[in-house]
SEPA-964251 format. One record per residue: x, y negated, z of N, C-alpha, C in turn; residue number from 1. Coordinates in Angstrom, 1 decimal. Each point is the difference from the previous one (the first is absolute). Layout:
N
{{X Y Z} {X Y Z} {X Y Z} NUM}
...
END
This chain:
293
{{124.3 39.1 9.5} {-1.1 0.4 0.7} {0.0 -0.8 1.3} 1}
{{-1.2 -0.5 0.5} {-0.3 -0.9 1.0} {0.5 0.7 1.3} 2}
{{0.5 -0.6 1.2} {0.1 0.6 1.0} {-0.9 0.3 0.7} 3}
{{-1.6 -0.5 -0.3} {-1.0 0.6 0.8} {-0.4 1.6 -0.4} 4}
{{0.4 0.4 -1.6} {-0.2 1.2 -0.2} {1.0 0.8 0.2} 5}
{{1.3 -0.6 0.3} {1.3 1.1 0.6} {-0.1 0.4 1.1} 6}
{{-0.3 -0.9 0.9} {-0.1 0.2 1.5} {-1.4 1.1 0.4} 7}
{{0.2 1.0 0.7} {-1.4 1.0 0.3} {-1.0 -1.2 0.6} 8}
{{-1.4 0.7 -0.2} {-1.0 -0.8 0.6} {-0.5 0.5 1.6} 9}
{{0.3 -1.0 1.0} {0.1 0.5 1.3} {-1.2 -0.2 0.6} 10}
{{0.0 0.6 1.3} {-1.5 0.2 0.6} {0.3 -1.3 1.0} 11}
{{1.1 -0.8 0.3} {0.1 -0.8 1.1} {1.1 -0.8 -0.6} 12}
{{0.2 -1.0 0.7} {1.0 -1.2 -0.1} {0.8 0.3 1.1} 13}
{{1.5 -0.6 -0.3} {1.0 -0.2 1.4} {-0.5 -0.9 1.0} 14}
{{-0.8 -1.3 -0.3} {-0.4 -0.9 1.3} {-1.0 0.9 0.5} 15}
{{-1.1 0.8 -0.8} {-0.7 0.9 0.8} {0.9 0.8 1.2} 16}
{{0.6 0.5 -0.5} {1.2 0.7 0.8} {0.3 -0.7 1.2} 17}
{{0.8 -1.6 -0.2} {0.7 -0.8 1.0} {-1.1 -0.1 1.0} 18}
{{-1.3 -0.5 -0.8} {-1.1 -0.6 0.9} {-0.5 1.0 0.8} 19}
{{-0.1 1.2 -0.1} {-0.2 1.0 1.0} {0.9 0.4 0.9} 20}
{{1.2 0.0 -0.6} {1.3 0.4 1.1} {0.1 -1.1 1.0} 21}
{{-0.4 -1.6 -0.3} {0.2 -0.8 0.9} {-1.4 0.1 0.9} 22}
{{-1.0 0.1 -0.2} {-1.5 0.3 0.5} {0.6 1.3 1.1} 23}
{{0.8 1.1 0.0} {0.1 1.0 0.7} {0.9 -0.6 1.0} 24}
{{1.2 -0.7 -0.3} {0.9 -0.3 1.1} {-0.6 -0.7 1.1} 25}
{{-1.1 -1.0 -0.4} {-0.4 -0.7 1.0} {-0.8 0.8 0.8} 26}
{{-0.5 0.8 -0.2} {-0.5 1.5 0.6} {0.6 0.8 1.2} 27}
{{1.3 0.4 -0.8} {0.7 0.8 1.1} {1.3 -1.1 0.6} 28}
{{-0.1 0.1 1.1} {0.3 -0.8 1.3} {1.6 0.3 -0.1} 29}
{{0.2 1.4 0.1} {1.5 0.4 -0.2} {0.7 -0.4 -1.2} 30}
{{-0.7 -0.3 -1.3} {1.0 -0.6 -0.8} {-0.5 -1.5 -0.6} 31}
{{-0.8 -0.8 0.7} {-0.1 -1.2 -0.2} {1.1 -1.0 0.0} 32}
{{1.2 0.5 0.4} {1.0 -1.1 -0.2} {0.8 0.5 -1.2} 33}
{{-0.4 0.7 -0.4} {0.6 0.2 -1.5} {-0.9 -0.4 -1.1} 34}
{{-0.6 -1.1 0.2} {-1.0 -0.8 -1.1} {1.1 -0.7 -1.1} 35}
{{1.3 -0.6 0.5} {0.6 -0.3 -1.2} {0.4 0.8 -0.8} 36}
{{0.3 1.5 0.5} {0.6 1.0 -0.8} {-1.0 0.5 -1.2} 37}
{{-1.2 0.1 1.0} {-1.3 0.5 -1.0} {-0.1 -1.1 -1.2} 38}
{{-0.1 -1.2 0.8} {-0.3 -0.9 -1.4} {0.8 -0.2 -1.1} 39}
{{1.4 0.1 0.1} {0.8 0.1 -1.0} {0.0 1.6 -1.1} 40}
{{-1.2 0.4 0.2} {-0.6 1.1 -0.9} {0.2 -0.9 -1.4} 41}
{{-0.5 -1.2 0.1} {-0.3 -1.1 -1.4} {1.5 0.1 -0.7} 42}
{{0.8 0.2 0.5} {1.4 -0.1 -0.9} {0.4 1.6 -0.4} 43}
{{-0.7 0.8 0.3} {-0.2 1.6 -0.7} {-1.1 0.0 -0.8} 44}
{{-0.7 -0.8 -0.8} {-1.3 0.3 -0.5} {0.1 0.9 -1.1} 45}
{{1.6 0.1 -0.7} {-0.1 1.0 -1.1} {0.5 1.4 0.4} 46}
{{0.2 0.0 1.4} {0.1 1.7 0.5} {-1.6 0.2 0.7} 47}
{{-0.5 -0.8 0.3} {-1.2 0.3 0.6} {-0.9 0.6 -1.1} 48}
{{0.0 -1.0 -1.1} {-0.8 0.6 -1.3} {0.5 1.1 -0.3} 49}
{{1.3 0.6 0.2} {0.2 1.4 -0.7} {-0.7 0.9 1.3} 50}
{{-0.1 -0.4 1.0} {-0.6 1.0 1.2} {-1.6 -0.1 -0.5} 51}
{{-0.3 -0.9 -0.3} {-1.4 -0.1 -0.4} {-0.5 0.9 -1.3} 52}
{{1.2 0.0 -1.2} {-0.1 0.5 -1.1} {-0.1 1.8 0.7} 53}
{{1.1 0.4 0.6} {0.0 1.4 0.6} {-1.1 0.8 0.5} 54}
{{-0.7 -1.1 1.0} {-1.1 0.4 0.8} {-1.3 0.3 -0.6} 55}
{{0.0 -1.3 -1.2} {-1.3 0.1 -1.0} {0.2 1.6 -0.8} 56}
{{0.9 0.1 -0.7} {0.3 1.1 -0.9} {0.0 1.2 1.0} 57}
{{0.0 -0.1 1.4} {-0.6 1.4 0.7} {-1.5 0.1 0.2} 58}
{{-0.3 -1.4 0.2} {-1.6 -0.2 0.4} {-1.0 0.8 -1.4} 59}
{{0.8 -1.0 -1.1} {-0.6 0.9 -1.4} {-0.2 1.4 -0.4} 60}
{{1.5 0.4 0.6} {0.0 1.8 -0.4} {-1.0 0.6 0.7} 61}
{{-0.1 -0.3 1.4} {-1.0 0.4 0.5} {-1.6 -0.1 -0.1} 62}
{{-0.2 -1.2 -0.6} {-1.2 -0.3 0.1} {-0.3 0.1 -1.8} 63}
{{0.9 0.1 -0.9} {-0.5 0.5 -1.2} {-1.1 0.8 -0.5} 64}
{{0.3 1.1 0.6} {-1.2 1.2 -0.3} {-1.5 -0.5 0.2} 65}
{{-0.1 -1.0 1.1} {-1.3 0.0 0.3} {-0.4 -1.7 -0.6} 66}
{{0.9 -1.0 -0.3} {-0.3 -1.4 -0.4} {0.9 -0.1 -1.4} 67}
{{-0.6 -0.6 -0.4} {1.0 -0.9 -1.5} {0.5 -1.1 0.6} 68}
{{1.2 -0.8 -0.7} {0.5 -1.0 0.7} {-0.7 -0.9 -0.4} 69}
{{-1.1 0.0 -0.9} {-0.8 -1.0 -0.5} {-1.0 -0.3 1.6} 70}
{{-0.4 1.2 0.6} {-0.9 -0.4 1.0} {0.7 -0.3 1.2} 71}
{{1.7 0.5 0.0} {0.4 -0.4 1.2} {0.2 -1.4 0.1} 72}
{{0.2 -0.5 -1.3} {0.2 -1.7 -0.1} {-1.3 -0.7 0.2} 73}
{{-1.2 0.4 -0.6} {-0.9 -0.8 0.1} {-0.2 -0.8 -1.3} 74}
{{-1.3 -0.7 0.0} {-0.2 -0.8 -1.1} {0.4 -1.5 0.0} 75}
{{0.3 -0.6 -1.4} {0.7 -1.2 0.3} {-0.4 -1.4 0.6} 76}
{{-2.0 0.3 -0.1} {-0.6 -1.1 0.6} {0.1 0.2 1.7} 77}
{{0.5 1.2 0.6} {0.3 0.2 1.0} {1.3 -0.4 1.0} 78}
{{0.9 -0.5 -1.0} {1.3 0.0 0.3} {-0.4 -1.4 1.1} 79}
{{1.4 -0.3 0.8} {-0.3 -0.7 1.3} {1.1 -0.6 -0.1} 80}
{{0.3 -1.3 0.7} {0.9 -0.8 0.4} {0.1 -0.1 1.6} 81}
{{1.2 -0.3 0.6} {-0.1 -0.4 1.4} {0.2 -1.2 0.4} 82}
{{0.0 -0.6 1.3} {0.1 -1.0 0.3} {1.6 -0.7 0.0} 83}
{{0.3 -0.7 -0.8} {1.4 -0.9 0.3} {0.5 0.0 1.0} 84}
{{1.3 0.6 0.4} {0.4 -0.1 1.3} {1.5 -0.7 -0.1} 85}
{{0.0 -1.1 1.1} {1.5 -0.4 0.1} {1.1 0.4 0.4} 86}
{{1.1 0.2 -0.7} {1.3 0.4 0.5} {0.4 -0.3 1.6} 87}
{{0.0 0.9 0.9} {0.4 -0.2 1.3} {1.0 -1.1 0.3} 88}
{{1.1 -0.2 -1.0} {1.0 -1.2 0.3} {-0.2 -1.1 -1.0} 89}
{{-1.2 -0.1 0.0} {-0.2 -1.5 -1.0} {-0.1 -1.0 1.1} 90}
{{0.5 -1.0 -0.8} {0.2 -1.6 1.0} {-1.3 -0.5 -0.3} 91}
{{-0.5 -0.1 -1.2} {-1.2 -1.1 -0.1} {-1.4 0.9 0.2} 92}
{{-1.0 -1.2 0.2} {-1.6 0.7 0.5} {-0.7 -0.3 -0.7} 93}
{{-0.2 0.6 -0.9} {-1.4 0.0 -1.0} {-0.6 1.3 -0.8} 94}
{{-1.1 0.1 0.5} {-1.0 1.3 -0.6} {-0.5 0.1 -1.1} 95}
{{0.2 1.1 -0.6} {-0.8 0.0 -1.2} {-1.0 1.2 0.3} 96}
{{-1.4 -0.4 -0.1} {-1.3 0.8 0.7} {0.0 1.5 -0.7} 97}
{{0.0 -0.3 -1.7} {0.0 1.3 -0.7} {0.6 -0.2 -1.4} 98}
{{-0.1 1.0 -0.8} {0.5 -0.1 -1.3} {-1.4 0.4 -0.6} 99}
{{0.1 -0.1 -1.5} {-1.4 0.8 -0.9} {0.4 1.0 -0.5} 100}
{{-0.6 0.9 -0.3} {0.7 1.1 -0.7} {-1.2 0.3 -1.3} 101}
{{0.6 -0.3 -1.0} {-0.9 0.0 -1.3} {-0.1 1.5 -0.7} 102}
{{-0.9 0.8 0.9} {0.0 1.2 -0.1} {-1.2 0.1 -0.7} 103}
{{-0.9 -0.7 -0.5} {-1.1 -0.1 -0.7} {0.1 -0.1 -1.4} 104}
{{1.3 -0.2 -0.5} {0.5 -0.7 -1.4} {1.1 0.9 -0.6} 105}
{{0.4 0.8 0.8} {1.5 1.1 -0.2} {-0.4 1.0 -0.2} 106}
{{0.4 0.6 -0.8} {-0.2 1.5 -0.2} {1.0 0.9 1.0} 107}
{{1.0 -0.5 0.6} {0.6 0.5 0.8} {0.4 -0.5 1.3} 108}
{{0.3 0.6 0.6} {0.8 -1.0 1.3} {1.1 1.0 0.9} 109}
{{1.2 -0.2 0.4} {0.7 1.1 0.2} {0.2 -0.7 1.6} 110}
{{0.4 1.0 1.1} {0.0 -0.3 1.3} {1.7 -0.7 0.1} 111}
{{0.2 -1.1 0.5} {1.1 -0.6 0.0} {0.1 -0.8 1.3} 112}
{{1.4 -0.5 0.4} {0.4 -1.0 1.1} {0.2 -1.1 -0.7} 113}
{{-0.9 -1.5 0.6} {0.6 -1.0 -0.8} {0.6 -1.4 0.8} 114}
{{0.6 -0.5 -0.5} {1.1 -0.9 1.1} {-0.4 -1.4 -0.7} 115}
{{-0.2 -1.1 1.1} {-0.1 -1.5 -0.3} {1.4 -0.6 0.5} 116}
{{1.1 -0.2 -0.8} {1.1 -0.5 0.5} {0.1 -1.7 -0.2} 117}
{{0.1 -0.6 1.2} {-0.2 -1.2 -0.3} {1.7 -0.9 -0.1} 118}
{{-0.3 -1.0 -1.0} {1.3 -0.7 -0.6} {0.0 -1.2 0.9} 119}
{{-0.8 -0.8 0.5} {-0.3 -1.3 1.0} {-1.4 0.1 0.8} 120}
{{-0.2 -1.1 0.5} {-1.0 0.2 0.7} {-1.6 0.3 -0.3} 121}
{{-0.1 -0.2 -1.8} {-1.3 0.2 -0.2} {0.4 0.8 -1.5} 122}
{{1.1 0.6 -0.6} {0.1 0.5 -1.7} {0.4 1.4 0.8} 123}
{{-0.4 1.2 -0.7} {0.3 1.2 0.1} {0.1 1.0 -1.6} 124}
{{0.7 0.8 0.3} {0.2 1.0 -1.2} {-1.0 1.1 0.6} 125}
{{-0.5 1.3 -1.0} {-0.9 1.1 0.6} {0.7 0.9 -0.6} 126}
{{0.1 1.0 0.6} {0.5 1.0 -0.8} {-1.0 1.4 0.9} 127}
{{0.3 1.0 -1.1} {-0.8 1.3 0.2} {1.1 1.0 0.3} 128}
{{-0.1 1.3 0.4} {0.8 0.8 0.4} {0.4 1.0 -1.5} 129}
{{-1.4 -0.1 -0.4} {0.1 0.7 -1.4} {0.5 -0.4 -1.6} 130}
{{-0.1 -1.4 0.1} {0.1 -0.9 -1.1} {0.6 -1.3 0.2} 131}
{{0.6 0.2 1.0} {1.3 -1.4 0.3} {-0.9 -1.3 -0.1} 132}
{{0.7 -0.8 -0.6} {-0.5 -1.3 0.1} {-1.2 -0.3 -0.7} 133}
{{-1.0 -0.5 0.5} {-0.9 -0.2 -0.3} {-1.0 -1.5 0.2} 134}
{{0.5 -0.8 -0.1} {0.2 -1.5 0.1} {1.3 -0.7 0.7} 135}
{{-0.1 -1.4 -0.5} {1.4 -0.7 0.4} {-0.5 -1.6 0.4} 136}
{{0.3 -0.5 0.9} {-0.1 -1.3 0.4} {-1.4 -0.4 0.2} 137}
{{-0.8 0.8 0.3} {-1.6 -0.2 0.8} {0.2 -1.0 1.1} 138}
{{-0.9 -1.0 0.1} {-0.4 -0.8 1.1} {-1.3 0.3 0.4} 139}
{{0.1 -0.1 1.7} {-1.4 0.4 0.8} {-0.8 -1.1 -0.4} 140}
{{0.4 -1.3 -0.8} {-1.4 -0.6 -0.4} {-0.3 0.4 -0.9} 141}
{{0.5 0.9 -1.2} {-0.5 0.3 -1.3} {-1.5 0.4 0.3} 142}
{{-1.0 -0.2 -0.8} {-1.3 0.5 0.1} {-0.1 1.6 -0.1} 143}
{{0.3 0.3 -1.3} {0.1 1.2 -0.1} {1.1 0.8 -0.7} 144}
{{0.7 0.9 0.4} {1.0 0.9 -0.5} {0.2 1.4 -0.1} 145}
{{0.0 0.5 -1.4} {-0.3 1.6 0.0} {1.6 0.4 -0.6} 146}
{{0.2 1.3 0.8} {1.0 0.8 -0.3} {0.1 -0.1 -1.6} 147}
{{1.4 0.4 -0.6} {0.1 0.6 -1.2} {-0.4 0.9 -0.4} 148}
{{-0.6 1.1 0.9} {-0.1 1.6 -0.5} {-1.7 -0.3 0.6} 149}
{{-0.6 -1.0 0.1} {-1.4 -0.9 0.4} {-0.8 1.0 0.9} 150}
{{0.8 0.4 1.0} {-0.5 0.9 1.2} {-0.6 -0.9 0.9} 151}
{{1.1 -1.0 0.5} {-0.2 -0.8 0.9} {-0.5 -1.4 -0.3} 152}
{{-0.6 -1.0 0.7} {-0.7 -1.3 -0.5} {-0.1 -0.4 2.2} 153}
{{1.0 -1.3 -0.3} {0.1 -0.8 1.4} {-0.7 -1.2 -0.3} 154}
{{-1.0 -0.5 0.8} {-0.5 -1.5 -0.1} {0.5 -0.8 1.1} 155}
{{0.1 -1.4 -0.4} {0.4 -1.1 1.0} {-1.0 0.2 1.2} 156}
{{-0.8 0.1 0.3} {-0.9 0.2 1.1} {0.0 1.1 0.9} 157}
{{1.1 1.0 -0.7} {-0.1 1.2 0.9} {1.2 -0.5 0.9} 158}
{{0.9 -0.9 0.3} {1.0 -0.4 0.5} {-0.5 -0.9 1.1} 159}
{{0.3 0.4 1.6} {-0.2 -1.0 0.8} {1.1 -0.1 0.7} 160}
{{0.4 -1.5 0.2} {0.9 -0.6 0.5} {0.0 0.1 1.5} 161}
{{1.0 0.4 0.6} {0.3 0.1 1.6} {0.9 -1.5 0.4} 162}
{{1.0 0.4 0.8} {0.9 -1.0 0.8} {0.9 -0.5 -1.2} 163}
{{0.3 0.9 -0.9} {1.3 -0.3 -0.7} {-0.2 0.5 -1.7} 164}
{{0.7 -0.3 -0.7} {0.0 0.4 -1.0} {0.7 1.7 -0.2} 165}
{{0.5 0.3 -1.2} {1.1 1.4 0.0} {0.9 -0.8 -0.3} 166}
{{1.4 0.6 0.0} {1.0 -0.2 -0.1} {1.1 0.9 -0.9} 167}
{{0.7 -0.1 -0.9} {0.8 0.6 -0.9} {0.2 1.1 0.4} 168}
{{-0.1 1.5 -0.6} {0.1 1.2 0.6} {-0.9 0.8 0.8} 169}
{{-1.4 -0.8 0.6} {-1.1 0.4 0.3} {-0.5 0.9 -0.8} 170}
{{-0.7 1.2 0.5} {-0.7 0.8 -0.8} {-1.5 0.5 0.6} 171}
{{-0.7 0.5 -0.9} {-1.2 0.4 0.5} {-0.4 1.5 -0.8} 172}
{{-0.3 0.9 0.4} {-0.4 1.5 -0.5} {-1.3 0.3 0.1} 173}
{{-0.4 0.8 -1.1} {-1.4 0.2 0.0} {0.2 1.7 -0.9} 174}
{{-1.1 0.6 0.1} {0.4 1.4 -0.7} {-1.6 0.0 -0.9} 175}
{{0.2 0.6 -1.3} {-1.1 0.0 -0.9} {-0.3 2.2 0.3} 176}
{{-1.1 0.1 0.1} {-0.3 1.4 0.1} {-0.8 0.5 -0.9} 177}
{{0.5 1.0 -1.0} {-1.0 0.7 -0.9} {0.0 1.5 0.7} 178}
{{-0.4 -0.2 0.6} {-0.1 1.9 0.6} {-0.9 -0.1 1.0} 179}
{{-0.7 1.5 0.1} {-1.1 -0.1 1.0} {0.8 0.0 1.3} 180}
{{-0.9 -0.9 0.9} {0.6 -0.1 1.2} {0.3 1.3 1.1} 181}
{{-0.5 1.2 -0.3} {0.4 1.0 0.8} {1.5 0.2 -0.2} 182}
{{0.3 -0.1 -1.4} {1.2 0.5 -0.8} {0.9 -0.9 0.4} 183}
{{-0.3 -1.5 0.1} {0.9 -1.1 0.3} {0.7 0.2 1.5} 184}
{{-0.9 0.3 1.0} {0.3 0.3 1.2} {0.9 0.9 0.1} 185}
{{-0.6 1.2 -0.5} {0.8 1.4 0.3} {2.0 -0.3 -0.8} 186}
{{-0.3 -0.9 -0.8} {1.4 -0.1 -0.9} {0.9 -0.9 1.1} 187}
{{-0.6 -1.5 0.5} {0.4 -0.8 0.8} {0.2 0.8 1.2} 188}
{{-0.7 1.0 0.8} {0.6 0.5 1.0} {1.1 0.9 0.1} 189}
{{0.2 1.0 -1.1} {1.2 0.7 -0.3} {1.3 -1.1 -0.4} 190}
{{-0.6 -0.9 -0.7} {1.4 -0.7 -0.7} {0.4 -0.7 1.5} 191}
{{-0.6 -0.4 0.7} {0.3 -0.9 1.3} {0.7 1.0 1.1} 192}
{{-0.7 1.1 0.3} {0.8 1.2 0.7} {1.3 0.6 -1.0} 193}
{{0.3 -0.1 -1.1} {1.3 0.1 -0.6} {0.8 -1.0 0.3} 194}
{{-0.4 -1.3 -0.3} {0.7 -1.1 0.6} {0.6 0.2 1.1} 195}
{{-0.8 0.0 1.3} {0.2 -0.1 1.3} {1.1 1.1 0.1} 196}
{{-0.4 1.2 -0.2} {1.2 0.4 0.0} {1.2 0.6 -0.4} 197}
{{0.2 -0.6 -1.1} {1.0 0.3 -0.9} {1.0 -1.6 0.3} 198}
{{-0.4 -0.9 -0.1} {0.6 -1.1 0.4} {0.2 -0.6 1.2} 199}
{{-0.3 0.6 1.0} {0.3 -0.9 1.3} {0.1 1.1 0.9} 200}
{{0.2 1.2 0.1} {0.4 0.9 0.8} {1.6 -0.3 0.7} 201}
{{0.6 -0.9 -0.6} {1.1 -0.1 1.3} {-0.3 -1.5 0.5} 202}
{{-0.8 -1.2 -0.5} {-0.3 -0.8 0.9} {-1.3 0.1 1.1} 203}
{{-0.8 1.2 -0.4} {-1.2 0.1 0.5} {-0.3 1.6 0.4} 204}
{{0.6 0.6 0.8} {-0.6 1.6 -0.3} {-1.5 0.1 0.3} 205}
{{-0.8 -0.6 0.9} {-1.0 -0.4 0.0} {-1.0 0.0 -1.3} 206}
{{0.5 -0.8 -0.4} {-0.5 -0.4 -1.6} {-0.3 1.4 -1.0} 207}
{{1.3 0.6 0.2} {-0.1 1.2 -0.9} {-0.8 1.3 0.6} 208}
{{0.0 0.1 1.4} {-0.9 0.8 0.6} {-1.7 -0.3 -0.3} 209}
{{-0.1 -1.2 0.0} {-1.4 -0.3 -0.4} {-0.4 -0.3 -1.6} 210}
{{1.0 0.1 -0.4} {-0.2 0.3 -2.1} {-0.4 1.3 0.1} 211}
{{0.8 1.1 0.7} {-0.7 1.1 -0.2} {-1.1 0.6 0.0} 212}
{{-0.7 -0.9 1.6} {-1.3 0.1 0.1} {-1.0 -0.6 -1.1} 213}
{{0.4 -1.0 -0.4} {-0.8 -0.7 -1.1} {0.3 0.8 -1.2} 214}
{{0.9 0.8 -0.3} {0.3 0.9 -1.2} {-1.1 1.1 0.2} 215}
{{-0.2 0.5 0.9} {-1.1 1.3 0.4} {-1.6 -0.7 0.0} 216}
{{-0.2 -1.1 0.3} {-1.4 -0.6 -0.3} {0.2 0.1 -1.6} 217}
{{0.6 -0.6 -0.4} {0.0 -0.1 -1.6} {-0.5 1.4 -0.9} 218}
{{1.0 0.9 0.6} {-0.1 1.3 -0.5} {-1.7 0.2 0.2} 219}
{{-0.5 0.0 1.4} {-1.0 0.4 0.1} {-1.0 -0.4 -0.6} 220}
{{-0.1 -1.3 -0.5} {-1.1 -1.1 -0.9} {0.1 1.0 -1.0} 221}
{{1.0 0.5 -0.9} {0.0 0.9 -0.7} {-0.7 1.1 -0.3} 222}
{{0.1 0.7 1.3} {-0.4 1.1 0.0} {-1.4 -0.1 0.5} 223}
{{-0.5 -1.2 0.2} {-1.2 -0.2 0.0} {-1.1 0.0 -1.1} 224}
{{0.6 -0.6 -1.1} {-0.4 -0.1 -1.5} {-0.1 1.0 -0.4} 225}
{{1.0 1.3 0.3} {0.4 1.0 -0.8} {-1.4 0.8 0.9} 226}
{{0.0 0.3 1.0} {-1.3 0.4 0.9} {-1.7 -0.5 -0.6} 227}
{{0.0 -1.5 -0.2} {-1.1 -0.2 -0.6} {-0.3 0.6 -1.7} 228}
{{1.0 0.0 -0.6} {0.1 0.2 -1.4} {-0.4 1.5 0.3} 229}
{{0.2 1.0 0.8} {0.0 1.4 0.0} {-1.4 0.1 0.8} 230}
{{-0.8 -0.7 0.4} {-1.0 0.0 0.6} {0.1 0.4 1.6} 231}
{{1.0 0.0 0.6} {0.0 0.5 1.3} {0.0 -1.2 1.0} 232}
{{-1.0 -0.3 0.9} {-0.3 -0.8 0.7} {1.0 -0.6 1.0} 233}
{{0.6 1.1 0.6} {1.1 -0.2 1.3} {1.0 0.9 -0.2} 234}
{{1.0 0.2 0.6} {0.8 0.7 0.4} {1.3 -0.4 1.2} 235}
{{0.5 1.0 0.2} {1.2 0.1 0.9} {1.3 0.0 -0.4} 236}
{{0.4 -1.1 -0.3} {1.6 0.3 -0.8} {1.1 -0.7 1.2} 237}
{{1.0 0.5 0.0} {0.9 -0.4 1.2} {-0.4 0.0 1.3} 238}
{{-0.9 0.7 0.5} {-0.8 -0.8 1.2} {-0.8 -1.0 -0.1} 239}
{{-0.4 -0.4 -0.9} {-0.8 -1.4 0.1} {-1.3 0.3 -1.2} 240}
{{-1.1 -0.2 0.7} {-1.1 -0.1 -1.4} {-0.3 -0.9 -0.7} 241}
{{0.3 0.2 -1.4} {0.0 -0.6 -1.0} {-1.6 -0.1 -0.5} 242}
{{-0.7 -1.2 -0.2} {-1.1 -0.1 -0.7} {0.0 -0.2 -1.4} 243}
{{-0.7 0.7 -0.8} {0.1 -0.2 -1.5} {-0.4 -1.6 -0.2} 244}
{{0.8 -0.2 -1.3} {-0.3 -1.3 -0.5} {0.1 -0.3 -1.4} 245}
{{-0.9 -0.8 -0.7} {-0.1 0.0 -1.5} {0.3 -1.3 -0.3} 246}
{{0.3 -0.3 -1.0} {0.1 -1.2 -0.9} {-1.1 -0.6 -0.2} 247}
{{-1.4 1.2 -0.3} {-1.1 -0.6 0.0} {-0.4 -1.1 -1.2} 248}
{{-0.3 0.7 -1.0} {-0.2 -0.6 -1.4} {-1.4 -0.8 -0.2} 249}
{{-1.0 0.2 1.0} {-1.2 -0.3 0.1} {0.1 -1.5 0.8} 250}
{{0.9 -0.4 0.4} {0.3 -1.3 0.5} {0.9 -0.8 -0.3} 251}
{{-0.1 -1.3 0.1} {1.1 -0.9 -0.6} {1.4 0.4 0.7} 252}
{{0.7 -0.4 -0.9} {1.8 0.4 0.3} {0.3 -0.5 1.6} 253}
{{-0.3 -1.1 0.1} {0.1 -0.9 1.2} {-0.7 0.3 1.6} 254}
{{-1.2 0.7 -0.5} {-0.8 0.8 1.3} {1.0 0.7 0.8} 255}
{{0.6 -0.9 1.1} {1.0 0.6 1.0} {-0.7 1.3 1.0} 256}
{{-1.3 0.2 -0.1} {-0.7 1.1 0.6} {0.6 1.1 -0.4} 257}
{{0.8 0.3 -1.0} {0.4 1.3 -0.5} {1.2 0.4 0.8} 258}
{{0.7 -1.3 0.7} {1.3 0.4 0.9} {-0.4 0.7 1.2} 259}
{{0.6 1.3 0.1} {-0.6 0.7 1.1} {0.5 -0.5 1.3} 260}
{{-0.6 0.3 1.0} {0.2 -0.6 1.7} {0.2 1.2 0.4} 261}
{{0.9 -0.3 1.0} {0.3 1.4 1.2} {-1.1 0.6 0.5} 262}
{{-0.1 1.2 0.3} {-1.1 0.6 0.6} {-0.2 -0.3 1.4} 263}
{{-1.3 -0.4 0.5} {-0.4 -0.5 1.3} {-0.8 0.4 0.6} 264}
{{0.1 0.6 1.5} {-1.1 0.9 0.9} {-0.3 -1.1 1.4} 265}
{{-1.1 -0.4 -0.1} {-0.3 -0.7 1.5} {0.1 0.8 1.1} 266}
{{0.0 -0.5 1.2} {0.1 0.6 1.5} {-1.0 1.4 0.0} 267}
{{-0.7 -0.1 -0.7} {-1.1 1.1 -0.1} {-0.1 0.6 -0.6} 268}
{{0.8 0.1 -0.9} {0.5 1.3 -1.2} {-1.2 -0.6 -1.3} 269}
{{-0.1 -1.0 -0.1} {-0.9 -0.4 -1.3} {1.1 -0.5 -0.9} 270}
{{-0.1 0.3 -1.5} {0.5 -0.6 -1.0} {-0.1 -1.4 -0.1} 271}
{{0.4 -0.9 -0.2} {-0.1 -1.3 0.0} {1.2 -0.4 -0.8} 272}
{{0.4 0.7 -1.1} {1.4 -0.4 -1.1} {-1.2 -1.1 -0.8} 273}
{{1.0 -1.1 0.0} {-0.4 -0.8 -1.1} {-0.1 0.3 -1.5} 274}
{{0.8 1.1 -0.2} {-0.4 0.6 -1.5} {-1.6 0.6 -0.2} 275}
{{-0.4 -0.2 0.9} {-1.6 0.6 -0.3} {-1.2 -0.9 -0.8} 276}
{{0.7 -1.4 0.2} {-0.6 -1.0 -0.5} {0.6 -0.6 -1.0} 277}
{{-0.8 -0.8 -1.1} {1.1 -0.9 -0.5} {-0.1 -1.5 0.2} 278}
{{0.7 -1.1 -0.9} {-0.3 -1.1 0.5} {-1.3 -0.8 0.7} 279}
{{-1.0 0.7 -0.8} {-1.2 -0.6 0.5} {-0.7 0.7 1.0} 280}
{{0.9 1.1 0.6} {-0.3 0.8 1.0} {-1.6 1.1 -0.4} 281}
{{0.0 0.3 -1.1} {-0.8 1.0 -0.4} {0.8 1.4 -0.1} 282}
{{-0.6 1.2 0.7} {0.7 1.3 -0.1} {0.3 0.2 -1.2} 283}
{{1.4 0.7 -0.4} {0.4 0.5 -0.9} {-0.2 1.4 -0.2} 284}
{{-0.7 0.4 1.2} {-0.4 1.8 -0.2} {-1.1 0.4 0.5} 285}
{{-0.8 1.2 -0.1} {-1.3 0.0 0.2} {0.3 0.9 1.3} 286}
{{-1.2 0.0 0.7} {-0.2 0.5 1.1} {0.3 1.5 0.1} 287}
{{0.8 0.6 0.8} {0.4 1.7 -0.3} {1.4 -0.3 -0.8} 288}
{{0.5 -0.8 -0.5} {1.2 0.1 -0.8} {0.9 0.2 1.3} 289}
{{1.3 1.0 -0.8} {1.0 0.2 1.1} {0.7 -1.0 0.8} 290}
{{-0.1 -0.9 -0.9} {0.7 -1.4 0.4} {-0.7 -0.6 1.3} 291}
{{-1.6 0.1 -0.2} {-0.5 -0.7 0.9} {-0.8 0.7 1.0} 292}
{{0.2 1.2 0.2} {-0.7 1.0 0.5} {-1.2 0.7 0.2} 293}
END
């Protein structure tokens, strides 16, 4: 049995968690000096994956009454790949603008973290967190290279040379997402909260405290989906007003207007919440709706 079918399907990747944790640390002045510790989460990617598996099981357990796994994952053609990001400690300086995700020609795509590991200035091996080695001795000047599982294609003109080439040991990371963006964000938020709370309580107590607030926000997002599935427009839970959210099957899976925005009232008492409009500015609710007054 292949590694891909043995491991659970995840809603986010360890690299998503590392990226979010780093962004949070730069916004929190009291933990900014803990950046080296936070980045070293990369060393514990197997432990982070275990956190993701745990929170994903909880998310599915709470939502399976309302949504099938297929609905949470979305269609293969809606799969998405993130921009490749260099490891912070890289010595070389060459960019990879993007990779091609061959979602039009594959029957299935799994959410996974991908790593490019350089062996010299221009040669690298490529790995998937679900299927291990997917290509060896690829060169950045190769016209077209496709991974063994046929998911990823990299062309030579995707590489942009900067001041220097890579050196052995330099790495780039990116994620492939086959999951609805709302669910991916819920999973990433909760797994990041678990990581920050459990791994760094000794080095950075404030990180642990902030991790608890992230956990609450992630759980509120799940409650928002449950409210939407039950036809409840909004409800106060734990002293907060939660607005119902929906995966919204009438739109493409990557329409981020389905992501809820916090309730907002201006100085004269008008509801100016961004969730009242979609990405084009059109009203989501008719006049007289309980959400719009």
